[in-house]
Structures are given as structure tokens and as C-alpha cells.
C-alpha positions as CSV (number, residue, x, y, z in Angstrom):
1,M,4.6,-27.5,38.0
2,S,4.0,-24.4,35.4
3,R,6.3,-24.0,32.8
4,A,6.8,-20.7,30.4
5,P,4.1,-20.3,27.6
6,R,5.3,-21.6,24.3
7,A,4.6,-19.0,21.5
8,S,2.0,-21.1,19.8
9,D,0.2,-20.9,23.1
10,T,-0.2,-17.1,22.2
11,L,0.0,-17.5,18.3
12,G,-3.7,-15.5,18.5
13,W,-2.0,-12.3,20.4
14,I,1.3,-12.3,18.8
15,A,-1.0,-12.1,15.4
16,A,-3.3,-9.5,17.1
17,A,-0.4,-7.4,18.6
18,T,1.6,-7.7,15.2
19,S,-1.1,-6.9,12.6
20,F,-3.0,-4.2,14.5
21,G,-0.7,-1.3,13.3
22,F,-0.5,-3.1,9.8
23,V,-4.6,-2.8,9.7
24,V,-3.9,0.8,10.7
25,V,-1.9,1.2,8.2
26,Q,-3.9,-0.2,5.4
27,L,-7.0,1.4,6.7
28,D,-5.7,4.7,6.0
29,V,-4.6,4.2,2.6
30,T,-8.3,3.8,1.6
31,I,-10.8,5.2,3.9
32,V,-10.2,8.9,2.8
33,N,-11.0,8.2,-0.7
34,V,-15.1,7.8,-0.1
35,A,-14.6,11.2,1.8
36,L,-12.7,13.2,-1.0
37,P,-15.7,15.2,-2.2
38,R,-16.9,16.3,1.2
39,I,-13.1,17.2,2.3
40,G,-12.8,19.3,-1.3
41,A,-16.0,20.8,-0.6
42,D,-15.8,21.8,2.9
43,L,-11.8,23.0,2.6
44,A,-12.3,24.7,-1.0
45,A,-9.8,22.0,-2.3
46,P,-9.2,21.4,-6.1
47,V,-8.8,17.9,-7.8
48,A,-4.8,18.3,-7.6
49,S,-5.2,19.1,-3.9
50,L,-7.3,16.0,-2.9
51,Q,-4.5,14.0,-4.7
52,W,-2.0,15.5,-2.3
53,V,-4.5,14.2,1.0
54,V,-3.8,10.9,-1.0
55,D,-0.4,10.8,-2.1
56,A,1.4,12.6,0.8
57,Y,0.6,9.8,3.0
58,T,1.7,6.8,0.6
59,L,4.8,8.5,-0.5
60,A,5.8,9.2,2.7
61,F,5.1,5.8,3.7
62,A,7.0,4.6,0.7
63,V,10.4,6.5,1.0
64,L,10.7,5.9,4.7
65,L,10.1,2.0,4.9
66,L,13.3,0.5,4.2
67,S,15.4,3.4,6.9
68,A,12.7,2.4,9.4
69,G,13.5,-0.8,9.0
70,A,17.3,-0.4,9.6
71,L,15.9,1.9,12.8
72,A,14.0,-0.8,14.1
73,D,17.3,-3.1,14.1
74,R,19.1,-0.7,15.6
75,L,16.9,1.0,18.2
76,G,14.2,-2.4,18.9
77,A,11.7,-3.2,17.2
78,R,8.8,-2.6,20.0
79,R,10.4,0.6,20.6
80,V,9.8,1.6,17.1
81,Y,6.4,0.0,16.8
82,V,4.8,1.8,19.8
83,A,6.8,5.1,18.6
84,G,4.8,4.2,15.3
85,F,1.4,4.5,16.8
86,A,2.2,7.2,19.1
87,L,3.1,9.2,15.7
88,F,0.5,8.4,14.0
89,A,-2.0,9.2,16.5
90,L,-0.3,12.7,16.6
91,A,-0.7,12.9,13.1
92,S,-4.0,12.1,12.9
93,A,-5.2,14.7,15.4
94,A,-4.0,16.7,13.2
95,C,-5.6,15.8,9.8
96,G,-8.9,15.7,12.1
97,L,-8.6,19.3,13.4
98,A,-7.2,20.8,10.0
99,T,-8.8,24.1,8.9
100,D,-7.2,24.1,5.1
101,A,-5.9,21.6,2.7
102,T,-2.3,22.6,2.9
103,T,-2.9,21.6,6.7
104,L,-4.5,18.6,6.0
105,I,-1.6,17.3,3.5
106,A,1.1,18.2,5.9
107,A,-0.4,15.9,8.5
108,R,-1.3,13.4,6.2
109,A,2.5,13.4,5.3
110,L,3.0,13.0,8.8
111,Q,0.7,10.0,9.2
112,G,2.7,8.1,6.8
113,V,6.1,8.6,8.8
114,G,4.3,7.0,11.5
115,A,2.9,4.4,8.8
116,A,6.8,3.4,8.1
117,L,8.0,3.2,11.4
118,L,4.9,0.6,12.3
119,V,4.9,-2.1,9.2
120,P,8.5,-3.0,8.9
121,S,8.9,-3.3,12.8
122,S,5.6,-5.2,12.9
123,L,7.0,-8.0,10.6
124,T,10.4,-8.0,12.7
125,L,8.5,-8.2,15.7
126,L,6.4,-11.2,14.3
127,N,9.3,-13.3,12.7
128,R,11.3,-12.8,15.8
129,L,8.7,-14.6,17.8
130,T,7.7,-17.2,15.6
131,G,10.7,-17.8,13.5
132,H,11.9,-21.1,15.5
133,D,8.8,-23.1,13.9
134,R,8.1,-22.6,10.3
135,A,4.6,-23.7,10.5
136,M,3.6,-21.6,12.9
137,R,5.4,-18.4,11.2
138,A,3.8,-19.2,8.2
139,R,0.4,-19.2,10.0
140,A,1.2,-15.9,11.6
141,V,2.2,-14.0,8.4
142,G,-1.0,-15.3,6.5
143,L,-2.9,-13.6,9.4
144,W,-0.8,-10.8,9.2
145,T,-1.0,-10.5,5.7
146,A,-5.1,-11.3,5.5
147,A,-5.6,-8.6,8.1
148,G,-4.0,-5.8,6.0
149,G,-5.9,-6.9,2.6
150,V,-9.2,-6.9,4.7
151,S,-8.8,-3.7,5.9
152,I,-7.8,-2.1,2.3
153,A,-11.4,-3.4,1.4
154,A,-13.1,-2.5,4.1
155,G,-11.7,1.1,4.3
156,P,-14.1,2.7,1.7
157,I,-17.0,1.3,3.7
158,A,-15.7,2.4,6.9
159,G,-15.1,5.6,5.8
160,A,-18.9,6.3,4.4
161,L,-20.3,5.0,7.6
162,L,-18.1,7.3,9.5
163,L,-18.6,10.0,6.9
164,E,-22.0,9.8,7.1
165,S,-22.7,9.7,10.9
166,L,-19.7,12.1,12.3
167,G,-18.3,13.9,9.2
168,W,-15.0,13.4,7.3
169,R,-13.1,14.5,10.4
170,S,-14.1,11.7,12.0
171,I,-12.0,9.1,9.6
172,F,-8.9,10.5,10.8
173,L,-10.0,11.0,14.8
174,V,-11.2,7.4,14.8
175,N,-7.4,6.4,14.6
176,L,-6.5,7.6,18.1
177,P,-8.4,5.2,20.1
178,L,-7.0,2.6,17.6
179,C,-3.6,3.5,18.3
180,V,-4.1,3.6,21.9
181,L,-5.4,-0.3,21.7
182,G,-2.3,-1.0,19.5
183,A,0.2,0.5,21.7
184,W,-1.8,-1.4,24.7
185,L,-1.4,-4.7,22.9
186,A,2.4,-4.0,21.9
187,F,3.3,-4.0,25.7
188,K,1.1,-6.6,27.0
189,H,1.8,-9.3,24.2
190,L,5.4,-8.6,22.7
191,P,8.5,-9.2,24.7
192,A,10.5,-6.0,25.6
193,D,13.4,-5.3,23.0
194,Q,16.9,-7.2,22.7
195,R,19.4,-5.2,22.4
196,G,20.1,-3.4,19.0
197,D,23.2,-3.1,16.6
198,P,24.7,0.1,17.1
199,H,26.4,-0.3,14.0
200,E,23.4,-0.4,11.7
201,K,23.9,2.6,9.7
202,L,20.3,4.5,7.9
203,D,22.0,5.2,4.9
204,P,21.0,9.2,5.1
205,A,22.3,10.4,1.6
206,G,20.4,7.3,-0.3
207,Q,16.8,8.4,1.8
208,L,17.2,11.9,1.1
209,L,17.8,11.3,-2.5
210,A,15.2,9.1,-2.7
211,I,12.4,11.7,-0.9
212,V,13.7,14.2,-3.6
213,S,13.2,12.0,-6.6
214,L,9.6,10.7,-5.7
215,T,8.4,13.8,-4.6
216,A,9.6,15.8,-7.5
217,L,8.2,13.2,-9.9
218,T,4.8,12.8,-8.0
219,A,4.4,17.1,-7.8
220,A,5.4,17.0,-11.5
221,V,2.5,14.5,-12.5
222,I,0.0,15.9,-10.0
223,E,0.6,19.9,-11.2
224,S,1.2,19.1,-14.6
225,A,-2.5,18.7,-15.1
226,R,-3.2,22.4,-13.7
227,L,-0.2,24.0,-15.7
228,G,0.6,22.3,-18.4
229,A,3.5,19.6,-18.9
230,T,6.0,22.3,-20.8
231,H,5.5,24.8,-17.6
232,P,9.2,25.2,-16.5
233,A,7.9,24.2,-13.1
234,I,6.9,21.0,-14.4
235,V,10.0,20.3,-16.8
236,G,12.3,21.4,-13.9
237,A,10.5,18.9,-11.3
238,F,10.5,16.0,-14.0
239,A,14.4,17.2,-14.3
240,L,15.1,16.9,-10.8
241,A,13.5,13.7,-10.2
242,I,15.8,12.0,-13.0
243,L,18.7,13.7,-11.6
244,A,18.0,12.7,-8.2
245,G,16.9,8.9,-9.2
246,I,20.5,8.8,-11.0
247,A,22.3,10.1,-7.9
248,F,20.5,7.8,-5.5
249,C,21.7,4.7,-7.7
250,M,25.0,6.1,-7.9
251,V,24.9,6.4,-4.0
252,E,23.6,2.9,-3.3
253,A,25.9,1.2,-5.5
254,R,29.3,2.8,-3.2
255,V,27.8,2.4,0.0
256,A,28.5,0.0,2.9
257,T,24.9,-0.4,3.8
258,P,22.8,0.9,0.9
259,M,19.2,1.9,1.9
260,L,18.3,-0.5,-1.3
261,P,20.9,-3.2,-2.2
262,L,20.8,-2.9,-6.0
263,G,22.2,-6.4,-6.4
264,L,19.0,-8.0,-5.9
265,F,17.5,-6.4,-9.2
266,R,19.9,-8.5,-10.7
267,L,18.0,-11.6,-9.9
268,P,15.5,-12.0,-12.4
269,T,12.7,-13.7,-10.8
270,F,12.9,-11.1,-7.7
271,S,13.0,-7.7,-9.9
272,A,10.2,-9.4,-12.8
273,A,8.0,-9.5,-9.1
274,T,8.7,-6.3,-8.0
275,V,7.8,-4.4,-11.2
276,F,4.8,-6.9,-11.0
277,G,3.8,-5.5,-7.8
278,I,4.3,-1.8,-8.8
279,L,1.9,-2.6,-11.5
280,V,-0.6,-4.3,-9.7
281,N,-0.6,-1.1,-6.7
282,L,-0.4,1.4,-9.4
283,T,-3.5,0.5,-11.1
284,Y,-5.4,-0.4,-8.3
285,Y,-4.9,2.5,-6.1
286,G,-5.3,5.1,-9.2
287,V,-8.5,3.5,-10.2
288,L,-10.0,3.5,-6.7
289,F,-9.2,7.1,-6.6
290,V,-10.9,7.8,-10.0
291,L,-13.9,5.7,-9.1
292,S,-14.4,7.5,-5.8
293,L,-15.3,10.6,-7.8
294,Y,-17.0,9.1,-10.4
295,L,-19.5,7.5,-8.3
296,Q,-20.3,10.7,-5.9
297,R,-19.7,13.5,-8.8
298,A,-20.7,11.7,-11.8
299,H,-23.4,8.8,-10.6
300,G,-24.8,10.9,-7.9
301,Y,-24.3,8.5,-5.1
302,S,-24.2,9.5,-1.5
303,A,-20.7,8.5,0.3
304,I,-22.6,5.9,2.4
305,E,-24.0,4.4,-1.2
306,A,-20.4,4.9,-2.7
307,G,-19.1,3.2,0.5
308,L,-21.3,0.0,0.5
309,A,-20.8,0.0,-3.3
310,Y,-17.5,-1.6,-2.5
311,L,-18.7,-4.3,-0.5
312,P,-17.7,-7.2,-2.9
313,L,-14.5,-5.7,-2.9
314,T,-14.1,-7.3,0.6
315,A,-15.4,-10.8,0.0
316,T,-13.9,-11.3,-2.7
317,F,-10.8,-10.3,-1.8
318,I,-10.7,-12.7,1.1
319,V,-12.0,-15.7,-0.9
320,S,-9.4,-15.5,-3.4
321,N,-6.4,-14.7,-0.7
322,L,-7.5,-18.5,0.3
323,V,-7.4,-19.6,-3.2
324,S,-4.1,-18.3,-3.6
325,G,-2.3,-20.2,-1.1
326,A,-3.8,-23.6,-2.2
327,M,-2.8,-22.2,-5.9
328,V,0.6,-21.6,-5.1
329,A,1.0,-25.0,-2.9
330,R,0.0,-27.2,-6.1
331,F,0.8,-24.7,-9.0
332,G,3.7,-22.9,-7.5
333,S,3.4,-18.8,-7.9
334,R,3.3,-18.0,-11.5
335,V,-0.1,-19.3,-12.2
336,P,-2.0,-17.1,-9.5
337,M,0.3,-14.5,-10.7
338,I,-1.0,-14.5,-14.3
339,A,-4.7,-15.9,-13.4
340,G,-4.9,-12.8,-11.0
341,A,-3.6,-10.4,-13.2
342,L,-5.6,-11.5,-16.1
343,M,-8.8,-11.3,-13.7
344,A,-8.1,-8.1,-12.6
345,G,-7.6,-6.8,-16.0
346,C,-10.9,-8.1,-16.9
347,G,-12.4,-6.1,-14.5
348,Y,-10.9,-3.1,-15.3
349,A,-11.9,-3.3,-19.1
350,L,-15.1,-3.9,-17.8
351,L,-15.1,-0.5,-16.1
352,S,-14.0,1.6,-19.4
353,R,-18.2,0.5,-20.6
354,L,-19.6,2.5,-17.6
355,D,-21.1,6.0,-17.9
356,A,-22.9,8.3,-15.8
357,S,-26.4,6.6,-16.0
358,S,-24.8,2.9,-15.4
359,S,-26.1,0.4,-13.0
360,Y,-25.0,-0.5,-10.1
361,W,-25.9,-4.2,-11.5
362,A,-23.2,-2.9,-14.6
363,M,-20.3,-2.0,-12.1
364,L,-21.0,-5.4,-10.0
365,P,-18.9,-7.7,-12.3
366,A,-15.9,-5.3,-12.0
367,F,-16.0,-4.5,-8.4
368,A,-15.7,-8.6,-7.8
369,L,-12.9,-9.4,-10.8
370,I,-10.5,-6.8,-9.7
371,P,-10.1,-7.8,-5.8
372,G,-10.6,-11.3,-6.8
373,G,-7.8,-11.0,-9.2
374,M,-5.6,-9.0,-6.6
375,G,-6.4,-11.5,-3.8
376,L,-5.3,-14.3,-6.2
377,A,-1.8,-12.7,-7.4
378,V,-0.5,-10.7,-4.5
379,P,0.1,-13.7,-1.5
380,A,1.9,-15.7,-4.9
381,M,3.9,-12.2,-5.8
382,T,5.0,-11.7,-2.0
383,T,6.0,-15.6,-2.1
384,T,7.8,-15.1,-5.1
385,I,9.9,-12.4,-3.3
386,L,10.6,-14.7,-0.4
387,A,11.7,-17.6,-2.7
388,S,14.0,-15.7,-5.3
389,V,16.4,-14.7,-2.3
390,E,18.5,-16.0,0.5
391,R,16.9,-16.4,3.8
392,R,19.3,-14.1,5.5
393,R,18.0,-11.2,2.7
394,A,14.2,-12.2,2.8
395,G,13.6,-9.0,5.0
396,T,15.2,-6.7,3.0
397,A,13.8,-8.3,-0.1
398,S,10.0,-7.7,1.6
399,A,11.1,-4.2,2.5
400,V,12.2,-3.4,-1.1
401,L,8.6,-5.0,-2.3
402,N,6.3,-3.2,-0.4
403,A,8.4,0.1,-0.8
404,A,7.9,-0.4,-4.6
405,R,4.6,-1.1,-4.4
406,Q,3.7,2.0,-2.5
407,V,5.5,4.1,-4.8
408,G,3.5,2.3,-7.4
409,G,0.0,3.6,-5.7
410,T,1.5,7.3,-5.3
411,I,2.4,7.1,-9.2
412,G,-1.3,5.7,-9.9
413,V,-3.4,8.3,-7.9
414,A,-1.0,11.0,-9.2
415,V,-1.2,9.8,-13.0
416,F,-4.8,9.0,-13.0
417,G,-5.9,11.5,-10.9
418,A,-4.4,14.2,-13.6
419,L,-7.0,12.4,-16.0
420,V,-10.0,13.7,-13.5
421,A,-9.0,17.0,-13.0
422,G,-11.6,19.4,-14.0
423,D,-15.2,19.7,-13.8
424,D,-17.6,16.4,-13.4
425,R,-18.0,15.8,-17.1
426,A,-14.4,14.9,-17.2
427,I,-14.5,12.2,-14.6
428,V,-16.6,9.7,-16.6
429,A,-14.0,10.3,-19.6
430,G,-10.9,9.9,-17.0
431,L,-12.0,6.8,-15.7
432,H,-12.2,5.3,-19.3
433,A,-8.8,6.5,-19.9
434,A,-7.8,5.1,-16.3
435,A,-9.4,1.8,-17.0
436,I,-8.3,1.3,-20.5
437,A,-4.8,1.9,-19.3
438,S,-4.9,-0.4,-16.3
439,T,-6.5,-3.5,-18.4
440,V,-3.0,-2.7,-20.5
441,L,-0.6,-2.6,-17.6
442,L,-2.2,-5.7,-15.9
443,L,-1.7,-7.4,-19.4
444,V,1.9,-6.3,-19.1
445,A,2.2,-7.9,-15.5
446,A,0.7,-10.9,-16.9
447,L,3.3,-11.6,-19.6
448,L,6.0,-10.7,-17.1
449,A,5.1,-12.9,-14.8
450,W,4.7,-15.7,-18.0
451,L,8.1,-14.7,-19.0
452,R,10.2,-14.3,-15.6
453,I,8.9,-16.1,-13.0
454,H,9.7,-19.8,-13.1
455,A,6.7,-22.3,-12.9
456,S,7.7,-24.5,-9.6
457,I,8.8,-21.2,-7.6
458,G,6.7,-20.8,-4.6
459,A,5.6,-23.8,-4.2
460,E,9.2,-25.0,-3.3
461,L,9.6,-22.2,-0.7
462,L,5.9,-23.7,1.4
463,Q,7.4,-27.5,1.2
464,T,10.9,-27.0,2.8
């Protein structure tokens, strides 16, 4: 007699179908970096415009993550997941066909909207399909996280190969077949949606205020390098960001179904892990943006050479991710978080010694230490977030962490990108400043983990 297939029989397909959206999203975070000089030359775009090419994507992604999760609960996770692929494909086509920087930036923002639809809905689907079996869910989440991590590290290499063979537009157009494949996997291997909750609110006031505050802040940081910090437009943008941020907190404290439950930040471990995540992403994405310009403009690397230079990022990221899980199980989350922050901090410190004549061998230790440290810290940080809240709040807590990390990455590109605005001679000095700032920030992150993360947290979660 035949039987219905168990979820464990199809774990590979569940992981593949739900991870594919995360892979596409994370790939487009970093794949564009090696193409920035070519895009700038082809579209006559200054550094400030190139910063917006990166930040328009991550900003839209960050500010819409929480609302996209509520939308998945209300309309159905698979429906939102497939819609995310469709929108991402449409936006990618617009990116590939853009004839000026303004159009490209707008299309990148639309990509960010599609990305926001994909990530929380993919996790909702994964949790629903494996939630009855804790061990299987842990394996599936591990595969989901690893797939995203590898795609981040592999982005510069894939971008360089496409750039050299097919031109910069190909790094966007390649998303079209990837999105078609992702949608097919979803229809083929993920069950139809259950009835959503029609009473789920989307908190439009909170969403609008978050968009205004974060966009104003990012615009002020990016444009201050061109206009000056005392320019009325810059002062006004900073003031708008602060006022909208205060109004956002007031709205979230009073609304019945807040986009961001402020009570979570009264939990010391949760708030510490969230700030830790912001600092990790701020330093990594900010320095990666500067490094891409340094390798190609100051050091004279071709796009393919710059992409291959990042190869150690992929290898050490994979190894350290595997090591992190074992460390959390044995020592709790605090040890790998501290060790990872210190390791990456050492890598950033080494970058501050580079100049335009440095050999690749001088860069290699930093290129290994930085992703190695991130690979240790990020899984432990995520485990800390899950262990610090009630199980029913795990999804919300994860969404808050992901949104905060994306905001950190956006601010990192804006701040560090401002350091290299100008001619090519400013890039080495900007790299040194970004590297020193990153080293200090990760020392702060390590100290925060030491003071605010309980030694046993994380290990207890894995044992329950």
C-alpha cells in the first residue's frame, strides 16, 4: 500500500525550494560590487550614484522586511514567495536595460521590494513544512543559512565572470532564468497556501515612517560628501530622519499590531545581539564596497581578477559556518560571537596596512580572516536571537534581526562610500579609514557580546 510522502523524504527539495529565493536575494547584495567601476564609466555615474546603486536595493529590502512577513501571513506564504520571484525578475530586467544611473537606481529599489517578499515568506514555508520535527527543521534552517552565506561570498566571483564575458548588464539579466527556476521549484515542491489571517494588520503608518527615516538618513550620509555636512539639504535630511524616527517609535508603542514590537528591545540579550548584527553588517558591506573600488581603481585589477581575489571569502565562510555550530553546542553563543568579532577585526586591521602597490599575498590574510570571523559570529548571533525570546515570537525576532542587519549594511555603504568619494588617490586613504573604523566597531561588538550575552545561551536551545 502506498503512503503519503513524509516531510523527511523531501527535505532536500524543501530546502532547495525555500533556499533558492534567499540565494537570489543574497547574491544580488554582493554581485554588483565588482561591476561598479564599469557601470560608473558606462553611465557616467559618480561615486555617490554608485553608492545608491548598492543602497537602493538594501534600503528597500530592509525597510519592507517586517511588513512583507505580515503580508505572507495574511495572503499566504507561497503566494507571496512566487510574487517575490516575479517582481524580482521584472526589476532585474529593468536594471539590465537601464540607460542612465537614475533608472538603474529606481530598478534596484524595485529589486529590493521583491527581495523583501522572498525572504520572510521562504522562512515561513520552511518552518511550516518542518516544524513538526525539531531536528529536521534545524537541518533545513542550517541549509537555508549556508546557502545564503555561500551566495554572499560567491557574488563577487560570479559578478566578475559575467562582467568579463557578457558585460555589466548580464549580472542583472541572469536573474531572469534564476527567478523562473525558483518559481517552478515553489510550485512543484511547496504545498498550496493555507487560509491566511484576514485580521493581520500591516501597520502602514509605521512602515511609511520607517521608509522616510531610513531613506533620509542614507541620503544625508551619501550626499554630504558632495554637498558638505552644513548644506541646508543635508541638515534638513538629518532632521527629517530624526523626527521620523521619533514618530516611528511613538506609533509602534501605541499601535495594536506594531511592525516592530519595541518590547523586544527591553530584553538585554535580544538588544545586544541585534546591535551586534548591525555592527557586523555595517563593517562588512561598507568595506566590501570600498575594496571593490580599491582593487580595480587603485590597484589596477581587472574585474575578473577582483572577483577571484575574493575566493578565500567563500572558502573560509563555509568552513567557519560549520565550526560555529559545533562551538555553539559546546560553549554557547557568546564564545563564537566574541571569537568571530575579534577574528574579523584583525582582518580589518590588516587592511589598514595596504597601499596601491601591495601584493595579493599581503591582502590574503585579511581576505581569509574577515569572512572566517563572520562565519563564526553570524550563526551564533542568530541562535542567540531565537533563544532570547518566546518560541511564538521567534519569527518576529528573526525578522527584526534581518531588518536591522540590512539597515547596518546600508549605512555602512553610505558612510564608508563617502570616504572614497573623489579621485582615485582618495581610495587608499578611504580604505585605511574604513578599515580602522571597522576594527574599532568590531572590538565594541566583542565587548558587547562579553557583557550582555549569557555564557550558556544558544547551547540550551540546541539541546531542547
